[in-house]
C-alpha positions in Angstrom: -0.1 -0.1 -0.1 1.3 3.5 -0.9 2.5 5.7 1.6 0.1 8.6 2.9 0.5 12.2 2.4 1.2 14.4 5.4 0.3 17.9 5.0 0.4 20.9 7.0 1.0 24.8 6.6 2.5 27.6 8.7 1.9 31.3 8.8 4.5 33.8 7.5 6.0 34.9 10.9 9.4 33.8 12.4 8.2 31.4 14.8 6.1 29.5 12.9 8.4 29.5 9.8 11.1 28.0 12.1 8.5 25.2 12.9 7.8 24.7 9.3 11.3 24.3 8.1 11.9 21.8 11.1 8.8 19.8 10.2 9.9 19.5 6.5 13.2 18.4 8.0 11.4 15.9 9.9 9.3 14.5 7.1 12.5 14.6 4.6 14.4 12.1 7.0 11.6 9.7 7.2 11.2 9.6 3.5 7.7 10.7 3.6 5.4 12.2 0.9 4.6 15.7 2.1 2.7 19.2 1.4 3.9 21.8 3.8 3.2 25.2 2.5 3.8 28.7 3.8 0.5 30.8 4.0 0.3 34.7 4.6 -1.3 36.2 7.6 -3.1 39.4 7.2 -2.7 42.0 9.9 -6.2 41.7 11.0 -6.2 37.9 11.1 -5.5 36.1 14.6 -5.0 32.3 15.6 -8.4 31.5 15.1 -8.8 32.9 11.5 -5.4 31.0 10.8 -6.7 27.6 12.1 -10.0 27.6 10.2 -7.8 27.9 7.1 -7.0 24.1 7.5 -10.4 22.9 6.3 -10.1 24.6 2.8 -6.4 23.4 2.7 -7.0 20.0 3.5 -10.1 19.7 1.2 -7.8 21.2 -1.4 -5.0 18.7 -0.9 -7.5 15.8 -0.8 -8.8 16.8 -4.3 -5.3 17.0 -5.7 -4.5 13.6 -4.3 -7.8 11.3 -4.7 -6.0 8.0 -4.6 -3.6 8.9 -1.7 -4.4 8.6 2.1 -4.0 12.5 3.5 -2.8 13.1 6.8 -3.1 16.3 8.5 -0.5 17.3 11.2 0.3 20.6 13.3 3.4 22.3 12.3 4.9 22.3 15.9 4.4 18.5 16.0 6.8 15.7 15.2 6.8 12.2 13.7 9.5 9.6 14.9 8.3 7.1 12.2 5.4 6.4 10.3 3.9 3.0 11.8 2.8 0.2 9.4 -0.6 0.2 11.1 -1.2 3.8 9.8 0.4 2.9 6.3 -1.7 0.0 5.8 -5.1 0.8 7.4 -8.2 0.7 5.5 -9.9 2.7 7.7 -11.9 6.1 6.4 -10.7 8.1 9.5 -7.7 7.3 11.5 -6.6 9.4 14.5 -6.0 10.0 18.3 -9.4 10.2 20.6 -9.7 13.9 21.5 -7.5 14.4 24.5 -5.4 11.9 23.8 -8.0 9.8 25.7 -7.4 6.1 26.6 -9.6 3.5 25.3 -11.4 3.1 28.6 -13.0 6.5 28.1 -13.6 6.6 24.1 -16.4 8.5 22.6 -18.3 11.5 23.7 -17.9 10.9 27.5 -16.8 14.3 28.9 -15.8 15.5 25.6 -17.6 17.5 22.9 -15.9 16.2 19.9 -14.6 12.9 18.8 -11.0 13.3 17.3 -7.8 15.1 18.4 -7.3 17.7 15.7 -3.4 17.5 15.7 -2.8 14.6 13.6 -5.3 12.6 11.8 -5.9 10.9 8.3 -8.6 10.5 5.7 -8.9 7.5 3.5 -9.7 7.5 -0.1 -13.4 6.1 -0.2 -16.1 8.2 -1.3 -17.5 8.5 2.3 -14.2 9.3 3.7 -13.5 12.4 1.2 -17.6 13.4 1.7 -16.8 14.2 5.4 -14.1 16.6 4.1 -16.4 18.0 1.5 -19.0 18.6 4.0 -16.5 20.2 6.4 -15.2 22.5 3.6 -19.1 23.5 2.7 -19.7 24.2 6.3 -16.6 26.4 6.9 -17.6 28.1 3.6 -21.2 28.9 4.4 -21.5 29.0 8.3 -21.5 32.5 9.6 -19.7 31.7 13.1 -16.4 32.5 14.5 -14.8 28.8 15.0 -11.3 27.1 14.4 -10.7 24.1 12.1 -11.8 21.2 14.8 -15.6 22.6 14.9 -16.1 22.1 11.1 -14.4 19.1 11.0 -16.5 17.6 13.7 -19.5 19.0 11.7 -18.3 16.9 8.8 -17.7 13.7 11.2 -21.0 13.9 12.8 -22.9 14.1 9.3 -21.1 11.2 8.1 -19.9 9.0 11.0 -22.4 6.5 10.7 -21.5 5.6 7.3 -17.7 5.7 8.0 -15.3 3.0 9.5 -12.6 4.5 11.8 -9.3 3.7 13.5 -8.5 5.1 17.0 -4.6 5.2 17.5 -3.6 4.4 20.9 -2.8 7.1 23.0 0.5 5.3 24.1 1.8 6.3 20.9 2.3 9.7 22.0 5.6 10.5 23.3 5.3 10.7 27.1 2.1 9.1 27.6 3.2 5.7 29.6 2.2 2.3 29.0 4.5 -0.6 29.2 1.4 -2.9 27.6 1.4 -1.7 23.9 3.6 -3.2 21.5 3.5 0.1 19.3 6.1 2.9 19.5 5.4 6.3 20.7 5.9 7.5 17.1 4.0 11.2 17.7 5.5 14.0 19.7 2.8 16.7 20.6 3.9 20.4 20.3 1.8 23.5 21.3 1.9 27.0 20.3 0.7 28.3 23.5 -2.3 29.9 21.8 -5.2 27.2 22.7 -5.6 28.4 26.4 -5.1 32.3 25.2 -8.4 32.0 22.8 -10.5 29.4 25.2 -14.0 31.0 25.1 -13.6 33.1 21.8 -14.5 30.4 19.4 -17.7 28.4 19.0 -17.7 25.0 20.5 -20.0 22.1 20.4 -22.2 21.1 23.4 -20.9 17.8 25.2 -23.4 15.0 24.3 -23.1 13.7 28.0 -23.3 17.2 29.9 -21.0 17.4 32.9 -20.5 20.5 35.0 -16.5 21.4 34.6 -15.3 21.1 38.3 -14.3 24.3 39.8 -10.7 22.8 40.1 -10.6 22.6 36.4 -11.8 26.1 35.7 -9.6 27.5 38.2 -6.6 25.6 36.7 -7.3 27.2 33.0 -8.1 30.5 34.5 -4.6 30.4 36.2 -2.7 29.7 32.9 -4.4 32.0 31.0 -3.2 35.0 33.9 0.2 33.3 34.2 0.5 33.8 30.3 0.1 37.5 30.5 1.9 38.7 33.5 5.4 39.5 33.8 7.8 36.8 34.8 8.5 38.3 38.2 4.9 38.9 38.8 4.0 35.3 37.7 6.8 33.8 40.0 5.2 35.5 43.1 1.8 34.0 42.3 3.4 30.3 41.4 5.0 30.8 45.0 2.2 32.0 46.7 0.1 29.2 45.2 2.6 26.4 46.1 3.0 27.5 49.7 -0.6 28.3 50.7 -2.0 25.2 49.5 -3.7 26.1 46.3 -1.2 24.0 44.1 -2.0 20.9 46.1 -5.7 21.4 46.0 -5.8 22.2 42.2 -3.1 19.2 41.2 -5.4 16.7 43.2 -3.3 13.5 42.5 -0.9 13.5 45.5 -3.7 14.5 47.7 -5.5 11.2 47.0 -2.7 9.2 48.4 -3.5 9.6 52.0 -7.4 8.8 51.4 -8.7 7.2 54.3 -10.8 4.1 53.8 -14.3 5.3 54.9 -17.1 3.3 56.0 -19.0 2.8 52.5 -22.7 3.7 52.8 -22.8 4.6 48.9 -24.3 1.3 47.3 -22.6 2.6 44.1 -19.1 2.4 46.0 -19.6 -0.7 48.0 -17.4 -3.7 47.3 -19.3 -6.8 46.3 -18.1 -9.7 47.8 -16.1 -12.1 45.8 -16.3 -15.2 48.0 -19.1 -17.6 46.3 -22.1 -18.4 48.6 -22.0 -21.7 50.7 -25.0 -22.6 48.6 -24.3 -24.8 45.6 -26.9 -22.8 43.7 -25.3 -20.8 40.5 -28.0 -18.3 40.4 -26.7 -15.0 39.2 -27.4 -13.3 42.2 -25.1 -15.9 44.0 -22.1 -15.7 41.6 -19.3 -13.6 42.5 -19.1 -10.1 40.8 -15.8 -8.3 39.3 -15.3 -4.9 40.6 -16.5 -2.1 38.7 -13.8 0.3 37.4 -14.8 3.2 39.9 -14.7 0.5 42.7 -11.1 -0.8 41.5 -9.7 2.9 41.4 -11.1 3.3 45.1 -9.5 0.2 46.3 -6.2 1.0 44.7 -6.4 4.3 46.6 -6.6 2.6 49.8 -3.9 0.1 48.8 -1.6 3.0 48.4 -2.8 4.8 51.6 -2.1 1.7 53.6 1.2 1.4 52.2 2.0 4.8 53.0 0.8 4.5 56.6 2.9 1.1 57.0 -0.4 -1.0 57.4 1.2 -3.9 55.4 -1.2 -6.4 56.5 -4.2 -4.4 55.4 -2.7 -3.3 52.2 -1.9 -7.2 51.3 -5.6 -8.2 51.9 -6.8 -5.5 49.3 -4.3 -6.6 46.9 -5.4 -10.1 47.2 -9.2 -8.8 47.1 -8.6 -6.5 44.0 -6.9 -9.5 42.2 -9.6 -11.8 42.7 -12.2 -10.6 40.3 -10.6 -9.9 37.0 -7.0 -9.5 35.2 -5.1 -6.5 36.8 -4.4 -3.8 34.0 -0.7 -2.5 33.9 -1.4 0.6 35.9 -3.0 -1.2 38.6 0.1 -3.3 39.0 2.3 -0.3 38.7 0.1 1.1 41.5 0.6 -2.0 44.0 4.3 -2.0 43.3 4.6 1.5 44.5 2.3 0.7 47.4 4.7 -2.1 48.5 7.6 0.4 48.0 5.9 2.9 50.4 5.1 0.2 52.9 8.8 -1.1 53.0 9.8 2.3 54.4 6.8 3.2 56.5 6.8 -0.5 58.1 10.4 -0.5 58.5 11.8 -2.5 61.8 12.7 0.8 63.8 11.7 2.4 66.8 12.6 5.9 65.1 10.7 8.0 62.1 11.7 10.7 59.9 9.3 12.5 57.5 10.8 12.7 53.7 9.3 14.6 50.7 10.0 13.0 47.3 8.3 12.9 44.1 6.6 9.3 43.8 4.8 9.4 40.5 4.7 8.1 38.0 4.1 4.5 39.6 5.8 2.2 40.2 8.2 5.0 40.7 11.0 6.7 38.9 14.6 5.3 39.7 16.0 8.6 40.5 13.3 10.3 42.8 12.9 7.1 44.7 16.7 7.3 45.6 15.6 9.6 48.2 13.7 7.4 50.8 16.5 4.6 50.1 19.3 7.2 51.0 17.7 8.4 54.3 16.5 5.4 55.2 20.1 4.0 55.1 21.8 6.7 56.9 19.0 7.0 59.5 18.1 3.5 60.2 14.4 4.6 60.9 11.0 4.4 59.2 10.4 6.9 56.6 7.1 8.4 56.1 6.1 9.8 52.8 5.1 13.5 52.7 3.7 14.8 49.5 5.8 17.7 48.0 2.6 19.6 47.7 1.4 19.1 50.9 0.4 22.3 52.8 -1.5 20.8 55.7 -1.3 23.0 59.2 -0.1 19.8 60.6 2.7 19.1 58.3 5.5 18.1 60.4 9.2 19.0 60.0 10.6 17.1 57.4 13.6 16.5 55.1 13.9 17.3 51.4 16.5 15.3 49.4 16.7 14.1 45.8 15.1 15.9 42.9 14.2 19.1 41.3 11.4 19.9 43.7 12.8 22.8 45.0 9.9 24.9 44.4 7.9 22.9 47.0 10.3 23.6 49.7 8.3 24.7 53.1 9.0 26.5 56.3 9.3 23.2 57.9 11.8 21.8 55.5 15.3 20.6 56.1 16.8 20.7 52.9 19.5 18.4 51.7 21.0 18.4 48.2 17.7 19.7 46.7 17.7 21.4 43.4 15.4 23.5 40.9 14.7 22.7 37.4 14.2 26.3 36.2 14.2 29.8 37.7 10.3 30.0 37.3 9.2 29.6 40.6 10.6 30.9 43.8 12.3 29.4 46.5 11.3 29.4 50.2 13.6 31.6 52.2 12.7 30.2 55.5 13.6 26.7 55.5 16.9 25.2 57.1 19.1 24.7 54.2 21.9 22.2 55.0 23.1 21.7 51.3 21.6 22.0 47.8 22.3 20.2 44.5 24.8 22.9 43.1 25.8 26.5 42.6 23.0 27.3 40.1 20.5 26.6 42.9 22.1 28.3 45.7 22.5 31.6 43.4 18.8 31.4 42.7 18.1 30.7 46.4 20.3 34.1 47.5 18.0 35.8 44.5 14.9 34.7 46.4 16.1 36.3 49.7 17.4 33.1 51.2 20.6 32.2 53.1 24.0 31.7 51.5 24.4 27.9 51.0 28.1 26.6 50.1 27.7 22.9 50.8 26.6 21.2 47.5 26.1 17.8 46.1 23.0 15.7 44.9 22.6 12.7 47.6 22.6 10.1 44.7 26.5 10.9 44.2 26.9 8.7 47.4 25.0 5.6 46.2 28.7 3.8 45.7 28.8 4.1 49.7 25.3 2.5 50.0 26.0 -0.4 47.8 29.8 -0.7 47.9 30.0 -2.7 44.4 33.4 -3.6 43.0 33.5 -3.2 39.2 35.0 -6.7 38.0 35.3 -7.9 34.3 32.6 -6.3 32.4 30.3 -7.8 29.8 31.7 -6.1 26.6 28.1 -4.4 26.3 26.7 -1.0 26.8 23.4 -0.2 28.8 21.0 2.0 27.4 18.8 3.4 30.0 16.0 6.1 28.9 14.3 8.6 30.8 10.7 7.5 31.4 9.4 10.1 29.1 11.4 8.5 26.4 10.0 5.2 27.0 8.7 3.8 24.1 10.1 6.3 21.4 11.4 3.7 18.1 14.9 3.7 18.7 17.4 1.3 16.8 19.8 0.0 19.2 23.4 -1.3 18.4 24.1 -5.1 18.3 26.2 -4.4 21.6 23.5 -2.5 23.7 21.3 -3.9 26.3 18.2 -1.9 27.6 17.5 -1.5 31.3 14.2 -0.3 32.6 14.2 2.8 35.0 11.0 2.6 36.2 11.5 1.0 39.8 11.2 2.2 43.4 11.7 -1.0 45.5 15.1 -0.8 47.4 15.8 -4.6 46.5 15.0 -3.6 42.6 17.2 -0.5 43.0 20.3 -2.6 44.1 19.6 -5.2 41.5 19.7 -2.5 38.9 22.7 -0.7 40.3 24.5 -4.1 40.5 23.6 -4.8 36.9 24.7 -1.3 35.8 28.4 -2.2 37.2 28.3 -5.3 34.7 28.4 -3.4 31.6 31.5 -1.6 29.7 29.5 1.7 29.5 26.3 3.4 30.0 24.1 5.5 27.7 21.3 7.3 29.1 18.7 10.1 29.1 18.1 10.0 32.8 20.1 12.2 35.0 20.2 10.3 38.2 21.4 7.1 36.2 24.2 9.4 34.9 24.8 10.7 38.6 25.1 6.9 39.7 27.4 6.1 37.1 29.7 8.8 38.1 29.6 7.7 41.8 30.9 4.3 40.8 33.2 5.5 38.0 31.1 3.6 35.2 32.0 5.4 31.8 28.9 7.0 31.0 27.2 9.1 27.9 24.5 11.6 28.9 22.1 12.0 25.9 18.9 13.3 24.8 17.0 12.8 21.2 16.8 15.3 18.4 13.4 16.7 18.4 12.6 15.5 21.9 14.9 17.9 23.7 12.1 19.3 25.8 10.0 16.4 26.8 12.2 16.2 30.3 10.8 18.7 32.8 12.5 21.9 33.2 14.8 24.4 31.3 18.1 22.2 31.4 19.8 24.0 34.3 19.6 20.8 36.6 22.5 19.0 34.6 24.9 22.1 35.0 23.8 22.3 38.6 24.3 18.7 39.4 27.9 18.7 37.7 29.4 21.8 38.9 27.9 20.8 42.6 30.2 17.5 42.7 33.3 19.7 41.7 33.1 18.2 37.9 33.1 20.4 34.5 29.6 21.4 33.2 27.0 18.8 32.0 24.6 19.1 28.9 22.9 16.0 27.5 24.0 15.5 23.8 21.2 15.1 21.3 21.6 12.3 19.4 19.5 10.6 16.4 17.1 7.7 17.1 19.1 5.3 15.2 21.9 4.6 17.8 23.8 2.3 15.5 24.9 5.6 13.5 26.1 7.3 16.8 29.8 7.5 18.1 29.6 7.7 21.9 33.4 8.4 22.0 33.1 12.0 22.2 30.1 12.2 24.4 31.2 9.6 27.0 32.4 10.8 30.4 34.6 9.1 32.5 35.3 11.3 35.5 33.9 10.3 38.7 33.0 12.0 42.0 35.8 12.4 44.5 35.8 10.6 48.0 36.1 14.1 49.5 32.7 15.3 47.8 31.1 12.0 48.9 32.3 12.9 52.5 30.7 16.3 52.4 27.4 14.9 51.1 27.4 12.3 53.7 28.1 14.9 56.3 25.4 17.1 55.0 22.8 13.8 55.2 23.8 13.3 58.6 23.3 16.6 59.7 20.0 17.0 58.2 18.6 13.7 59.8 20.4 15.0 63.0 18.5 18.5 62.8 15.4 16.6 62.1 15.2 14.4 64.9 16.1 17.1 67.5 13.5 19.3 66.0 
């Protein structure tokens, strides 16, 4: 089957022209057939006017190519490959569900439109082309102010009953985690930043299943609009106020749910059906075991995590057994259970002492770098480690430690900071916390700028992992280990024959020890995960820190954390090197770093950790 034509356009301004040139280069590198054109933007036209031009543009490309599948792609998005299931598709319409929704929420539930407009394709059948023609007629004749997706939705609704369609899994989007899919993450989503600005100014469809937008979502949307138009210094102050007043915790929601109590259930819709069959031998439907609903399973999972955090291991395991008894567990559920058991390892640790520690726990089962924090502080304190959400702003928040991670923006008045860093200069740092050390001089300088104390002790706590697991590097296996940052999880890489891939998503201390032990068996490591690189430098494992061309911004932050770390441990400045997806064509000779962290620096970091623990236990 012939390759589809990818089409797009860009307006004649510097910003979008740059994206247009990059998209052309992207598609040329893939060997794709494409139509990417520049269009003129009149002085009185705005983003909405330009967007609706997609309708006549796509209609024209379809008319000019009646025997070719045509895909529209927003100019600031990128393709990493064109999968066979798209090339060979016989569906009339192919695309992502609106909002990149997952299969369990397909259709119009909570959505006013069916398709995500940034990347979708049209087949060659008369029915498929009629949808485009109807959208074109609608755009030409309806006297309303609307963007392209309004008119394409009109065309879809008028023809949907006559169309075959194929929904691309949301896991095919870079950054959408799902280890279950066999398909690569081939689509990198971009955003011009104009969507939020123009919300409410273009015509919209009503939701088929009306649902009142939560006040939380309304406030988040309003906050984004306000921050976009304010000067940087003012927006920093507002974000800082939000973080430290508890507003951020309230709006983000997820982390707050980790400590859900297990209530007495009086609502029949939420009551958990018994999975034990009646003693009666009758097989009537009323006596057969019932599977949990999705809503019930989500509720039980939240209780499992809450029990793990509180150290109630026995209750946690009872609920894990219960939830597994009625149906097959999904990957996301198993990941949540793994995280709950990791929480329980630290909170149910055999010790009379207890310390409170903030670290970033998601995405489950946990990111290696973030979960080094409880491992390190448990090792040096030999105490229970109680999880504190970085977002927490409860009046009852105890004195606590902040350690590994770029979570400096969430430091609080009662925080004792050991080696924490920042990922950008966008968020103010708390000037009232106790700072024993920070990750590096960039964080320290910004802390002073925010009115905080002068901190002269630097070092990411992960730099002393070689002292926690003192492993001897013996004869290595002749291979390179590849460890991706979790946002790069399924991008379509071509690995060299001497490469073996390791997964960074783990939180259990035994799994972390096995992972670190395995790293030490390789000749060298190639990674896009900073804390994997740090651990390699702790052990003296040759390591290349990379990112992938076109995906440089998928890892959170402005990139300052890399040099902040390296300067903080007394090494030369560090930046990840962008490389092609075909790793067989990459020479790591000039990328690889073979320097290691000095024992003197490790002594300093170790002393800061012990001082932080001592200060906390004396508070």
